[in-house]
C-alpha positions in Angstrom: 241.9 63.1 -92.1 245.7 63.2 -92.2 247.2 64.7 -95.4 250.8 64.7 -96.6 251.9 68.1 -97.8 253.2 68.7 -101.2 255.7 71.2 -99.8 258.6 69.8 -97.9 259.5 71.2 -94.4 261.1 74.7 -94.5 264.2 75.7 -92.5 264.0 75.4 -88.8 266.0 78.6 -88.5 265.4 81.0 -91.4 268.1 83.4 -90.1 270.7 80.6 -90.0 272.6 81.7 -93.1 272.3 85.5 -92.8 276.0 86.0 -92.4 276.7 84.1 -95.7 273.9 86.1 -97.5 275.4 89.4 -96.3 278.9 88.4 -97.4 277.7 87.5 -100.9 275.5 90.7 -101.1 278.4 92.9 -100.1 280.7 91.3 -102.7 278.2 91.8 -105.4 277.6 95.4 -104.4 281.3 96.1 -104.6 281.4 94.5 -108.1 278.5 96.7 -109.3 280.0 99.9 -107.8 283.3 99.1 -109.5 281.6 98.7 -112.9 282.5 95.0 -113.2 279.0 94.1 -114.3 275.6 95.8 -114.7 272.5 93.9 -113.2 270.7 92.2 -116.1 267.7 90.1 -116.9 267.9 86.3 -117.1 271.6 86.4 -116.6 271.9 82.7 -115.6 271.2 82.1 -119.3 272.3 85.2 -121.1 275.5 86.5 -119.4 278.4 84.1 -120.1 281.5 85.4 -118.2 284.1 82.8 -117.4 286.3 85.2 -115.5 283.5 86.1 -113.1 282.7 82.4 -112.7 286.3 81.7 -111.7 286.2 84.6 -109.2 283.1 83.1 -107.6 284.8 79.7 -107.5 287.9 81.2 -105.8 285.6 82.4 -103.0 284.1 79.0 -102.7 280.7 79.9 -104.3 280.9 77.4 -107.2 280.9 73.7 -106.5 279.6 74.3 -103.0 277.9 70.9 -102.6 280.7 69.0 -104.2 282.6 67.0 -101.5 286.1 68.2 -100.7 287.6 64.9 -101.9 286.5 66.0 -105.4 287.8 69.6 -105.2 284.5 71.1 -103.9 283.6 72.7 -100.6 281.3 70.1 -98.9 278.6 72.6 -98.1 274.9 72.1 -98.0 272.2 72.7 -100.6 270.8 75.3 -98.3 274.0 77.3 -98.3 274.2 77.0 -102.1 270.6 78.2 -102.3 271.5 81.4 -100.4 274.4 82.1 -102.7 272.6 81.5 -105.9 269.6 83.5 -104.8 271.8 86.5 -104.1 273.6 86.1 -107.4 270.4 86.1 -109.3 268.8 88.9 -107.4 271.8 91.0 -108.3 271.6 90.1 -112.0 275.2 88.8 -111.9 276.8 87.2 -115.0 276.7 83.5 -114.0 275.7 81.6 -117.2 279.2 80.0 -117.8 279.2 77.8 -114.7 275.4 77.6 -114.0 274.4 74.3 -115.6 277.6 72.5 -114.6 277.2 73.6 -111.0 273.4 73.2 -110.8 272.8 69.9 -112.6 275.9 68.2 -113.9 277.8 68.0 -110.6 274.9 66.5 -108.6 274.2 63.9 -111.3 277.9 62.9 -111.5 277.9 62.5 -107.7 274.9 60.3 -107.8 275.4 58.3 -111.0 278.9 58.9 -112.2 281.9 56.5 -112.0 284.9 57.3 -109.9 286.8 58.2 -113.0 284.1 60.6 -114.2 283.9 62.3 -110.8 287.6 62.9 -110.6 287.7 64.0 -114.3 285.0 66.7 -114.1 284.1 67.7 -110.5 287.4 69.4 -109.5 287.3 71.5 -112.7 283.6 72.4 -112.2 284.4 73.5 -108.6 287.2 75.8 -110.0 284.7 77.4 -112.5 286.7 76.0 -115.4 284.4 73.3 -116.8 281.2 74.2 -118.6 278.4 71.9 -119.7 275.1 71.9 -121.5 272.1 69.5 -121.4 271.0 67.4 -124.4 267.4 66.5 -123.6 264.9 68.3 -125.9 264.6 67.3 -129.5 262.7 68.7 -132.6 259.0 67.9 -132.4 259.4 66.4 -128.9 259.0 69.5 -126.8 258.8 68.6 -123.1 257.9 64.9 -123.8 261.3 63.4 -123.1 260.0 59.9 -123.5 259.6 60.5 -127.2 263.3 61.2 -127.9 264.6 59.7 -131.1 268.4 60.2 -130.7 269.7 56.7 -131.1 272.7 55.1 -129.4 274.0 52.0 -131.2 276.5 49.6 -129.6 279.9 49.5 -131.3 283.3 48.2 -130.5 284.5 50.0 -127.3 281.5 52.2 -126.9 278.4 53.7 -128.6 277.6 55.6 -131.7 275.1 58.4 -131.3 272.9 59.9 -134.1 270.2 62.4 -133.6 269.4 66.1 -133.0 269.1 68.1 -129.8 267.7 71.6 -129.6 267.6 74.5 -127.2 271.0 73.4 -125.9 272.1 76.5 -123.9 275.7 77.4 -124.2 276.7 74.4 -126.4 278.9 76.6 -128.6 280.9 77.6 -125.5 280.7 74.4 -123.4 283.1 71.5 -123.1 280.4 68.8 -123.1 276.8 67.9 -122.5 274.7 65.1 -121.1 272.7 63.4 -123.9 269.5 61.4 -123.4 269.4 58.7 -126.1 267.5 55.6 -127.0 269.5 52.4 -126.5 266.7 50.0 -127.3 263.7 50.2 -129.6 260.7 52.2 -128.4 258.0 50.2 -126.7 254.6 51.9 -126.9 253.5 50.0 -123.7 256.6 51.2 -121.8 257.4 54.7 -123.2 260.1 55.4 -120.5 262.0 52.2 -121.0 265.2 51.9 -123.2 266.7 55.3 -122.5 270.3 56.0 -121.4 272.5 58.9 -120.7 275.9 59.7 -122.2 278.6 62.3 -121.5 279.4 63.7 -125.0 282.4 65.9 -125.8 281.1 68.7 -127.9 284.4 68.9 -129.8 284.0 65.3 -131.0 284.0 64.4 -134.7 280.4 64.3 -136.0 279.1 67.0 -133.6 277.7 70.0 -135.5 276.6 73.0 -133.4 274.2 75.4 -135.1 273.1 78.7 -133.4 269.4 79.4 -132.6 269.1 83.2 -132.3 266.7 84.8 -129.9 264.3 87.6 -130.9 266.9 90.1 -129.8 269.4 88.5 -132.2 271.5 87.0 -129.3 273.1 83.6 -129.4 272.4 81.5 -126.3 270.6 78.5 -127.6 271.8 75.9 -130.1 270.8 73.0 -132.3 273.3 70.1 -131.8 273.4 67.5 -134.6 275.1 64.2 -133.7 276.2 62.1 -136.8 277.6 58.8 -135.7 279.4 60.4 -132.8 281.6 57.9 -130.9 281.2 57.8 -127.2 283.4 55.4 -125.3 282.1 53.1 -122.6 283.7 55.1 -119.9 281.4 58.1 -120.9 278.2 56.2 -120.2 276.5 58.0 -117.3 274.9 55.6 -114.8 273.5 52.3 -116.2 272.3 51.6 -119.7 268.5 51.6 -119.6 268.2 53.8 -116.5 268.1 57.1 -118.5 264.6 58.0 -117.6 265.1 57.5 -113.8 268.3 59.6 -114.0 266.8 62.4 -116.0 263.7 62.8 -113.8 266.0 63.0 -110.7 268.0 65.8 -112.5 264.9 67.8 -113.2 264.5 68.3 -109.4 267.7 70.4 -109.6 266.8 72.1 -112.9 263.2 73.2 -112.1 263.3 74.2 -108.4 266.1 76.7 -108.1 265.8 80.5 -107.7 266.5 80.9 -111.4 262.9 79.9 -111.9 261.5 82.9 -110.2 264.3 85.5 -110.1 265.2 86.0 -113.8 263.3 89.4 -113.8 264.0 90.3 -110.2 266.5 93.1 -111.0 263.6 94.7 -112.9 261.2 94.4 -110.0 264.0 95.8 -107.7 264.4 98.7 -110.1 260.7 99.4 -110.0 260.7 99.3 -106.3 263.6 101.8 -106.1 261.9 104.2 -108.6 258.7 104.0 -106.6 260.5 104.8 -103.4 261.7 108.2 -104.8 258.4 109.0 -106.4 259.6 108.4 -110.0 257.0 105.6 -110.4 253.5 105.2 -109.2 253.2 101.4 -109.1 249.9 100.7 -107.5 248.9 97.5 -105.7 250.1 95.1 -108.4 253.7 95.7 -107.4 252.9 94.5 -103.9 251.2 91.4 -105.3 254.3 90.6 -107.3 256.6 91.1 -104.4 254.4 88.8 -102.3 254.5 86.1 -104.9 258.3 86.3 -105.0 258.4 85.9 -101.2 256.2 82.9 -101.4 258.3 81.3 -104.1 261.4 82.0 -102.1 260.0 79.9 -99.3 258.9 77.1 -101.7 262.3 77.0 -103.4 264.2 77.0 -100.1 262.0 74.1 -98.9 263.1 72.1 -102.0 266.7 73.0 -101.2 266.1 71.5 -97.7 264.6 68.4 -99.3 267.6 67.9 -101.5 269.9 68.4 -98.6 268.1 65.6 -96.7 268.2 63.4 -99.8 264.4 63.4 -100.2 262.5 63.2 -103.5 261.7 66.7 -104.8 260.7 66.4 -108.4 257.0 67.1 -107.7 257.4 70.3 -105.8 260.2 71.3 -108.2 257.6 71.2 -111.0 255.3 73.4 -108.9 258.1 75.9 -108.2 259.0 76.1 -111.9 255.3 76.4 -112.9 254.5 79.3 -110.5 257.9 80.9 -110.7 258.3 81.3 -114.4 254.7 82.6 -114.6 255.6 85.2 -112.0 258.8 86.2 -113.9 256.7 86.8 -117.0 254.1 88.8 -115.1 256.8 91.1 -113.8 257.9 91.8 -117.4 254.4 92.4 -118.5 253.6 94.8 -115.7 256.8 96.8 -116.1 256.1 97.1 -119.8 252.8 98.8 -119.0 254.7 101.5 -117.1 257.0 102.4 -119.9 256.0 105.5 -121.9 257.1 104.5 -125.4 256.1 107.8 -126.9 259.3 109.2 -125.3 262.4 108.8 -127.3 265.3 107.0 -125.6 267.9 109.4 -124.3 265.5 112.3 -123.8 264.8 111.8 -120.1 268.2 110.8 -118.7 270.2 107.7 -118.0 268.1 106.4 -115.2 265.0 106.2 -117.3 266.9 104.7 -120.2 268.3 102.1 -117.9 264.8 101.2 -116.7 263.6 101.0 -120.3 266.5 98.7 -121.2 265.7 96.3 -118.4 262.0 96.3 -119.5 262.9 95.7 -123.1 265.2 92.8 -122.2 262.6 91.2 -119.9 259.9 91.4 -122.6 262.2 89.8 -125.2 263.2 87.0 -122.8 259.7 86.5 -121.5 258.5 83.8 -124.0 261.2 81.4 -123.0 260.4 81.5 -119.2 257.5 79.1 -119.4 259.0 76.9 -122.1 262.5 75.9 -121.0 262.6 73.2 -118.3 259.1 72.0 -119.2 256.1 73.8 -120.6 253.3 75.0 -118.3 251.0 72.3 -119.7 253.4 69.5 -118.9 254.1 70.8 -115.4 250.5 71.2 -114.6 250.1 67.5 -115.4 253.0 66.6 -113.2 251.7 68.7 -110.2 248.2 67.2 -110.6 249.7 63.7 -110.7 251.8 64.4 -107.6 248.7 65.6 -105.7 246.8 62.5 -106.6 249.6 60.3 -105.4 249.6 62.0 -102.1 
């Protein structure tokens, strides 16, 4: 019996972009050696560095898939995948431009008006325009069909009222995409009546409140919208098409290497320590490395599908489900190797650095399997995809 694979076709030539990969890797090594940044954990969320983002943009590594007519570089999703994978593997500080480059730019290219494209895309490609995503709401979790933020028609535009949570970087970003209800909820058609808006986070009626992590860091926010006016030219796509648009965006959000490489600098550090006999890892390290290799192939296959314009939300959910679980397993395994009876500073800088990476990974770990869709929701999406095929 013939069966259609869940996984799209992989690259015909896996060595095709080796020169690009080597170029990025060399640049990052130089930055680390010069002390410009230290490899960190979950840096696509936690390390906001506009100067570094602009440096990457100047080298053509931000806005890679944006067409040149909009200030981008007209390169493929496969080339972008290579660059982003190297940035994450090195633990580089890329949070400032990450969401705008990953998710906002492709959505504007697909659904935006010409005015919107020319307003935002050139600045995104220069590493100068930063965005957040307004999907999740209190008590809604990953069930986006249950959003309660309301958009009411007014003269010249729309008035938005509601609350969004877990909005990464909203306190530093210029704007965010908001999913809102533009017609009453219909229990028989839960996904109907939703629309998307481009909201300026500096608008009157926007109140941004910090949500601190367990480490006391401020990355997430609660964003309250109180009769926020959004002009007609800030509607993204068509009124009523919000669900279709959002689900297409999730293919970009869930499938990238940030869904399995957030703790890779820690895995790399464990490997280096094992190589010099400073760590006795056992077989579990090999299993973790094998899982990362498998996820690399899965995620690159999604990049290929996006490059070909194919639907990728199903496999993207699988990458996110397996990838974020692996990230957490790396943190848990490393935590078992730390001797916490030893006081920090008593065994040298190398050991302290390893412990810092472990502690950071452990603190970030709870968010891995929550953001971008919980495991339970993603398991349902993957199961549904398999049934459809």
